[in-house]
C-alpha positions as CSV (number, residue, x, y, z in Angstrom):
1,M,17.9,124.1,-66.9
2,N,19.8,124.9,-63.6
3,I,19.7,127.5,-61.1
4,I,23.0,129.1,-62.5
5,K,21.4,129.1,-66.0
6,L,18.4,130.5,-64.4
7,A,20.3,133.5,-63.0
8,K,20.9,134.7,-66.8
9,N,17.0,135.3,-66.9
10,K,17.1,138.1,-64.0
11,F,15.7,140.7,-66.5
12,L,12.9,138.5,-67.4
13,F,12.0,137.9,-63.7
14,C,11.9,141.5,-62.9
15,I,9.5,141.8,-65.8
16,L,7.5,139.3,-64.5
17,A,7.3,140.8,-61.0
18,I,6.5,144.0,-62.4
19,L,3.6,143.1,-65.0
20,G,2.3,141.0,-61.9
21,S,2.0,144.1,-59.9
22,A,0.2,145.5,-62.9
23,S,-2.2,142.8,-62.9
24,A,-3.2,143.2,-59.2
25,G,-3.7,146.7,-59.9
26,A,-6.0,145.8,-62.9
27,T,-7.7,143.8,-60.7
28,M,-8.4,146.8,-58.3
29,M,-9.5,148.6,-61.4
30,T,-12.1,145.6,-62.2
31,L,-13.4,145.7,-58.9
32,I,-13.9,149.5,-58.8
33,A,-15.8,149.5,-62.3
34,L,-17.9,146.4,-61.4
35,S,-18.9,148.4,-58.0
36,T,-19.6,151.5,-59.8
37,S,-21.7,149.8,-62.4
38,L,-23.6,147.8,-59.9
39,Y,-24.3,151.2,-58.2
40,A,-26.5,152.1,-60.9
41,V,-28.8,149.2,-60.3
42,D,-28.8,149.8,-56.3
43,Q,-28.1,153.4,-55.2
44,A,-27.9,152.6,-51.8
45,G,-24.5,151.0,-52.4
46,R,-25.6,147.6,-51.0
47,I,-24.8,145.5,-53.9
48,S,-21.7,147.5,-54.8
49,S,-20.3,146.3,-51.2
50,V,-21.1,142.8,-51.9
51,V,-18.6,142.8,-54.6
52,Y,-15.8,143.1,-51.7
53,I,-17.7,140.6,-49.7
54,L,-17.4,138.2,-52.5
55,Y,-13.8,138.9,-53.2
56,Y,-12.9,137.8,-49.7
57,L,-14.9,134.5,-50.0
58,G,-13.0,133.6,-53.5
59,V,-9.7,134.0,-52.1
60,A,-10.7,131.9,-49.0
61,T,-12.0,129.4,-51.3
62,I,-9.1,129.0,-53.5
63,G,-7.1,128.0,-50.5
64,F,-8.9,124.6,-50.3
65,C,-7.9,123.6,-54.0
66,G,-5.1,125.9,-54.7
67,G,-2.4,123.8,-53.2
68,W,-3.3,120.7,-55.6
69,V,-3.6,123.0,-58.6
70,L,0.1,124.4,-57.8
71,R,1.4,121.0,-57.1
72,N,0.1,119.4,-60.1
73,A,0.5,122.0,-62.9
74,A,3.4,123.9,-64.5
75,T,4.0,127.4,-62.9
76,A,4.1,129.5,-66.3
77,K,1.0,127.5,-67.5
78,I,-1.0,128.4,-64.3
79,G,0.1,132.2,-64.7
80,L,-0.8,132.4,-68.5
81,I,-4.1,130.6,-67.9
82,V,-5.0,132.9,-64.8
83,S,-4.1,136.3,-66.8
84,F,-5.7,135.5,-70.0
85,T,-8.9,134.1,-68.3
86,C,-8.9,137.4,-66.5
87,A,-8.6,139.2,-69.5
88,L,-11.3,137.5,-71.4
89,L,-13.8,138.0,-68.5
90,V,-12.8,141.6,-68.2
91,F,-13.4,142.2,-71.8
92,F,-16.8,140.5,-71.6
93,L,-18.0,142.6,-68.9
94,G,-16.7,145.8,-70.8
95,S,-18.9,144.5,-74.1
96,L,-22.4,144.5,-71.8
97,P,-24.4,147.7,-72.1
98,Q,-25.4,147.0,-68.4
99,I,-24.0,144.5,-65.9
100,T,-26.7,142.8,-64.0
101,P,-26.3,142.1,-60.2
102,K,-25.9,138.4,-61.1
103,I,-23.5,138.7,-63.6
104,G,-21.4,141.4,-61.8
105,L,-21.1,139.2,-58.4
106,L,-20.5,135.9,-60.5
107,A,-17.6,137.9,-62.2
108,S,-16.4,139.3,-58.8
109,F,-16.0,136.0,-57.4
110,I,-14.3,134.4,-60.2
111,I,-11.9,137.4,-60.4
112,S,-11.2,136.7,-56.8
113,L,-10.8,132.9,-57.2
114,L,-8.1,133.7,-60.1
115,N,-6.3,136.4,-58.2
116,G,-6.0,134.2,-55.1
117,L,-4.3,131.6,-57.1
118,D,-2.1,134.2,-59.2
119,H,-0.1,135.4,-56.0
120,P,1.0,132.2,-54.5
121,N,1.8,130.8,-57.9
122,A,4.1,133.8,-59.0
123,M,5.7,134.0,-55.4
124,R,6.5,130.3,-55.5
125,F,8.3,130.7,-59.0
126,L,10.3,133.9,-57.9
127,N,11.3,132.3,-54.4
128,I,12.8,129.4,-56.5
129,V,14.3,131.2,-59.4
130,V,15.9,134.4,-57.6
131,E,19.1,133.7,-55.7
132,D,19.4,134.2,-51.9
133,K,21.8,137.0,-52.3
134,D,19.4,138.9,-54.5
135,K,16.1,138.2,-52.8
136,V,16.4,141.3,-50.7
137,S,16.9,143.8,-53.6
138,F,14.8,141.9,-55.7
139,F,11.4,141.7,-53.7
140,S,12.0,145.2,-52.6
141,I,11.5,146.1,-56.4
142,K,8.6,144.0,-56.4
143,E,6.9,145.4,-53.2
144,C,7.7,149.1,-54.6
145,S,5.9,147.8,-58.0
146,V,2.9,146.8,-56.1
147,Q,2.5,150.0,-54.3
148,I,3.0,152.3,-57.2
149,F,0.4,150.2,-59.2
150,T,-1.9,150.2,-56.4
151,L,-1.5,153.9,-55.8
152,T,-1.8,154.9,-59.6
153,M,-4.5,152.4,-61.2
154,P,-7.5,153.3,-58.9
155,V,-6.9,156.9,-59.7
156,F,-6.6,156.0,-63.4
157,A,-9.7,154.0,-62.9
158,A,-11.7,156.7,-61.4
159,L,-10.6,159.3,-64.2
160,T,-11.4,156.9,-66.9
161,I,-14.8,156.2,-65.4
162,K,-15.6,159.7,-65.0
163,K,-14.2,161.0,-68.5
164,W,-14.8,157.9,-70.8
165,G,-17.1,155.6,-69.0
166,I,-16.9,152.3,-67.2
167,N,-16.8,150.1,-70.5
168,T,-13.6,152.1,-71.3
169,C,-12.3,151.3,-67.6
170,F,-13.1,147.3,-68.2
171,L,-11.2,147.5,-71.6
172,L,-7.9,149.1,-70.1
173,S,-8.3,146.9,-67.1
174,G,-8.4,143.7,-69.7
175,L,-5.4,145.2,-71.6
176,S,-3.4,145.2,-68.5
177,H,-4.4,141.3,-67.7
178,L,-2.9,140.6,-71.2
179,L,0.2,142.4,-70.5
180,G,0.7,140.0,-67.5
181,C,0.3,137.1,-70.1
182,I,3.6,138.1,-71.7
183,P,6.4,137.0,-69.3
184,W,4.4,133.9,-68.7
185,I,4.4,133.2,-72.5
186,L,8.4,133.8,-72.7
187,L,9.0,131.4,-69.7
188,I,7.0,128.7,-71.5
189,F,9.1,129.3,-74.6
190,K,12.4,129.2,-72.7
191,R,11.1,125.7,-71.2
192,I,12.0,127.2,-67.5
193,S,9.0,126.3,-65.3
194,L,8.7,122.8,-66.5
195,H,11.8,122.0,-64.6
196,L,11.3,124.0,-61.3
197,D,8.0,122.2,-60.4
198,K,9.9,119.4,-59.4
199,Q,11.9,121.3,-56.7
200,V,8.6,122.2,-54.8
201,I,8.4,120.4,-51.5
202,Q,5.9,117.6,-51.6
203,G,3.4,117.0,-48.8
204,S,0.0,116.9,-47.7
205,Y,-1.6,120.3,-48.8
206,F,-3.4,120.4,-45.4
207,L,0.0,120.2,-43.5
208,G,-0.1,124.4,-43.1
209,F,-3.8,124.1,-41.7
210,K,-2.6,121.4,-39.3
211,Y,0.5,122.9,-38.2
212,I,-1.6,126.2,-37.3
213,F,-4.1,124.6,-35.2
214,S,-1.1,122.5,-33.2
215,D,1.2,125.3,-32.7
216,K,0.1,127.9,-30.1
217,A,2.3,130.7,-31.5
218,L,0.7,130.4,-34.9
219,R,-2.8,130.0,-33.4
220,L,-2.4,133.4,-31.7
221,L,-0.9,135.0,-34.7
222,T,-4.0,133.7,-36.9
223,L,-6.5,134.9,-34.5
224,N,-4.7,138.3,-34.4
225,R,-5.0,138.6,-38.1
226,I,-8.8,137.7,-37.9
227,L,-9.6,140.4,-35.2
228,N,-7.6,142.9,-37.1
229,N,-9.4,142.2,-40.3
230,F,-12.8,143.1,-38.4
231,S,-11.6,146.5,-39.1
232,Y,-10.0,146.3,-42.5
233,G,-13.1,144.2,-43.7
234,A,-15.6,146.7,-42.1
235,W,-14.1,149.7,-43.9
236,L,-13.9,148.1,-47.2
237,I,-17.6,146.9,-46.9
238,T,-18.7,150.2,-45.6
239,L,-16.9,152.5,-48.1
240,P,-19.6,151.9,-50.9
241,L,-22.5,152.8,-48.3
242,V,-20.6,155.9,-47.1
243,L,-20.0,156.9,-50.6
244,A,-23.6,156.3,-51.7
245,S,-24.7,158.9,-49.0
246,L,-22.1,161.4,-50.2
247,V,-22.4,161.2,-54.2
248,D,-26.4,162.0,-54.7
249,K,-27.0,159.0,-57.2
250,N,-24.2,160.3,-59.4
251,S,-22.3,156.9,-60.7
252,S,-19.3,158.8,-62.1
253,V,-18.6,160.7,-58.8
254,F,-19.2,157.1,-57.0
255,G,-16.5,155.5,-59.1
256,Q,-14.1,158.6,-58.8
257,E,-14.2,158.8,-55.2
258,Q,-13.7,155.2,-54.6
259,G,-11.0,155.0,-56.8
260,F,-9.2,158.0,-55.1
261,A,-10.0,156.5,-51.5
262,M,-8.4,153.5,-52.6
263,S,-5.2,155.3,-53.8
264,V,-4.9,157.5,-50.7
265,T,-4.7,154.1,-48.8
266,S,-1.8,153.2,-50.9
267,L,-0.1,156.3,-50.5
268,G,-0.4,155.8,-46.6
269,V,1.2,152.5,-47.1
270,I,4.2,153.9,-49.3
271,L,4.7,156.9,-46.8
272,A,4.6,154.6,-43.6
273,S,7.1,152.2,-45.3
274,F,9.6,154.9,-45.6
275,I,9.1,156.2,-42.0
276,G,9.2,152.4,-41.0
277,V,12.6,151.8,-42.6
278,Y,13.9,154.9,-40.9
279,L,12.5,154.0,-37.3
280,D,13.6,150.3,-37.7
281,K,17.4,151.3,-38.1
282,K,17.4,153.2,-34.7
283,F,14.7,151.6,-32.6
284,I,12.8,147.9,-32.2
285,I,9.5,149.2,-33.4
286,M,7.7,145.6,-33.5
287,N,5.4,146.7,-30.5
288,F,4.5,149.7,-32.2
289,L,3.7,148.1,-35.2
290,V,1.3,145.4,-33.6
291,W,-0.5,148.2,-31.9
292,G,-0.4,150.7,-34.7
293,A,-2.1,147.9,-36.8
294,S,-5.2,147.8,-34.6
295,I,-5.4,151.4,-33.7
296,F,-4.9,152.9,-37.1
297,S,-7.5,150.6,-38.6
298,F,-10.1,151.0,-35.9
299,C,-9.7,155.0,-36.2
300,S,-10.0,154.5,-40.0
301,V,-13.5,153.1,-39.5
302,L,-14.5,155.6,-36.9
303,I,-13.6,158.5,-39.1
304,L,-15.3,156.9,-42.0
305,F,-18.3,156.8,-40.0
306,F,-18.1,160.8,-39.8
307,S,-17.2,161.0,-43.4
308,M,-21.1,161.3,-44.4
309,H,-20.2,165.1,-44.0
310,G,-17.5,165.2,-46.6
311,F,-14.9,163.7,-48.7
312,F,-11.8,165.1,-46.7
313,L,-12.7,163.1,-43.7
314,L,-13.0,160.1,-46.2
315,Y,-9.7,160.9,-47.4
316,I,-8.0,161.0,-43.9
317,S,-10.0,157.5,-43.1
318,A,-8.2,156.2,-46.2
319,F,-4.5,157.4,-45.2
320,L,-5.1,156.1,-41.8
321,L,-6.2,152.8,-43.2
322,G,-2.9,152.6,-45.1
323,L,-0.7,153.3,-42.1
324,G,-2.4,150.5,-40.3
325,T,-2.1,148.2,-43.6
326,Y,1.7,148.8,-43.4
327,C,1.7,147.9,-39.7
328,F,-0.3,145.1,-40.3
329,R,1.6,143.4,-42.9
330,I,5.2,144.0,-41.5
331,S,4.2,142.8,-38.1
332,G,2.5,139.9,-39.6
333,I,5.2,138.9,-42.0
334,T,8.0,139.2,-39.4
335,L,6.3,137.3,-36.7
336,G,5.1,134.6,-38.9
337,Q,8.1,133.7,-40.4
338,L,9.9,134.0,-36.9
339,F,7.5,131.3,-35.5
340,T,7.0,129.0,-38.4
341,P,9.4,126.5,-39.5
342,K,11.0,127.4,-42.8
343,E,10.2,123.7,-44.4
344,I,6.5,124.5,-44.2
345,L,6.3,128.3,-44.4
346,G,4.7,128.1,-47.8
347,E,1.9,125.7,-46.4
348,A,1.6,127.7,-43.4
349,I,1.1,131.0,-45.3
350,I,-1.6,129.5,-47.7
351,G,-3.6,127.9,-44.6
352,G,-3.4,131.2,-42.8
353,D,-4.7,133.4,-45.6
354,T,-7.5,131.0,-46.3
355,I,-8.6,130.8,-42.5
356,T,-8.2,134.7,-42.2
357,R,-10.1,135.6,-45.5
358,G,-12.6,133.0,-44.8
359,A,-13.4,134.5,-41.2
360,T,-13.5,138.1,-42.9
361,F,-15.9,136.8,-45.4
362,I,-18.2,135.9,-42.6
363,S,-17.6,139.2,-40.6
364,S,-18.2,141.2,-43.9
365,L,-21.5,139.5,-44.1
366,F,-22.4,140.4,-40.5
367,V,-21.4,144.1,-41.2
368,A,-23.6,144.2,-44.5
369,G,-26.5,142.2,-42.9
370,L,-26.3,144.5,-39.8
371,F,-26.6,147.5,-42.2
372,R,-29.6,146.1,-44.1
373,I,-31.5,144.9,-41.3
374,M,-31.4,148.2,-39.3
375,K,-32.1,150.1,-42.6
376,H,-35.2,147.7,-43.0
377,L,-36.2,148.6,-39.7
378,E,-35.8,152.4,-40.4
379,I,-33.2,152.7,-37.9
380,P,-31.2,155.8,-38.6
381,E,-28.2,155.7,-40.3
382,F,-26.2,157.1,-37.5
383,F,-27.0,154.0,-35.4
384,C,-26.1,151.7,-38.1
385,Y,-22.7,153.1,-38.6
386,F,-22.3,153.2,-35.0
387,S,-22.8,149.5,-34.4
388,I,-20.4,148.7,-37.3
389,T,-17.8,151.1,-35.5
390,L,-18.4,149.2,-32.4
391,F,-18.2,145.8,-34.1
392,S,-14.5,146.8,-35.6
393,G,-13.5,147.8,-32.1
394,L,-12.9,144.2,-31.5
395,S,-9.6,144.5,-33.4
396,L,-8.4,146.6,-30.5
397,T,-8.1,143.3,-28.4
398,S,-5.9,141.6,-31.0
399,P,-2.6,143.0,-29.5
400,F,-3.1,141.6,-26.3
401,L,-3.1,138.1,-27.8
402,I,0.2,138.1,-29.3
403,Q,2.1,140.6,-26.5
404,G,4.2,137.4,-25.5
405,L,5.4,136.7,-29.0
406,V,6.2,140.8,-29.4
407,N,8.1,140.4,-26.2
408,E,10.2,137.3,-27.3
409,Y,10.8,138.9,-30.5
410,T,12.2,142.0,-28.9
411,C,14.5,139.8,-27.1
412,L,15.9,137.9,-29.6
413,K,16.5,141.4,-31.9
414,S,18.2,142.9,-28.7
415,N,20.4,140.0,-28.3
416,S,21.3,140.0,-32.0
417,E,22.3,143.5,-31.8
418,I,24.3,143.4,-28.8
419,K,26.3,140.5,-30.6
420,K,26.8,142.8,-33.5
421,V,28.4,145.6,-31.5
């Protein structure tokens, strides 16, 4: 089946993109439900924060073997197996009267492994089947779908946990994963993916890693991402600990406020997207994006530190994190593609994600360990959060690393705009 014939399946590809976004939202629902369930075991919130630490570890781990899987298995079969396995695992969690820490943390790691494989698998497939002239509009729809689901599904999870309980949240999350199986089944039925895998560029999976370490621009961009993630990772790991001090051992409120905070973060990304598109038409905003990624994320951790006094500050913190997330994604995607050869872009993305998530896992362990040690020594909570905030302040150094790359981008953009005039 050739690309011309594939163009007739645009509607099916849109369904795949949308349901794939729903599956990503379902993963967030599952993590919130897991974190809330484990809060009943440890009401200090420590085990709940480990759920997110293991999520980083799983996504980083799959990077070392995911390339082999993607190269040796049909795209649609991978997508179907991943979605169906997630659904079965989530249904199993929902059937348990009480989730033990061992089962909950193992489930978190497995789900992160599967999620880390699902995204590059879907993006590889969609990049091949969608025609170049349709890619901007198509991926705009996909990104919009992602943000809608990441905005609504955490709220849905929070309300479900509060009204019907954690097990119902797991049930609905599992059903969402099952919906993600539908487009992959249709693709297998149409025998589409069996002919596309041959078009994937062959080569050493570690090519991306080798190029990152050999190219100065990519080394600086990767280090920039790692330093920025000191703030983003610290915020996510500290959130359950802060909530534990706010909710007074109420599991339903713990899950509810966790879901609301995640949704406010997505709201920040969506609003920043509209503002960014408007400003980009009038100015070259790359310098603002690079600095915004660091400053907004650091401020979000700083305000989260004061959120022990009320939920209002927690929502402000989450919103600022959303603004920073937008700046972080757009600056990283734009500069990364500019300084990476197109023929190895996929390998470089996977390699960069693996290195970044691995470093974020280690920094998250440091944050959680620091908090636990200080609590064990009976050091006041104020100093615990203050130390975490200082640690996240390292992200403020990241813009200086890539200022030369930003200047080069600005010159290229300015020259292209002059030629248009």
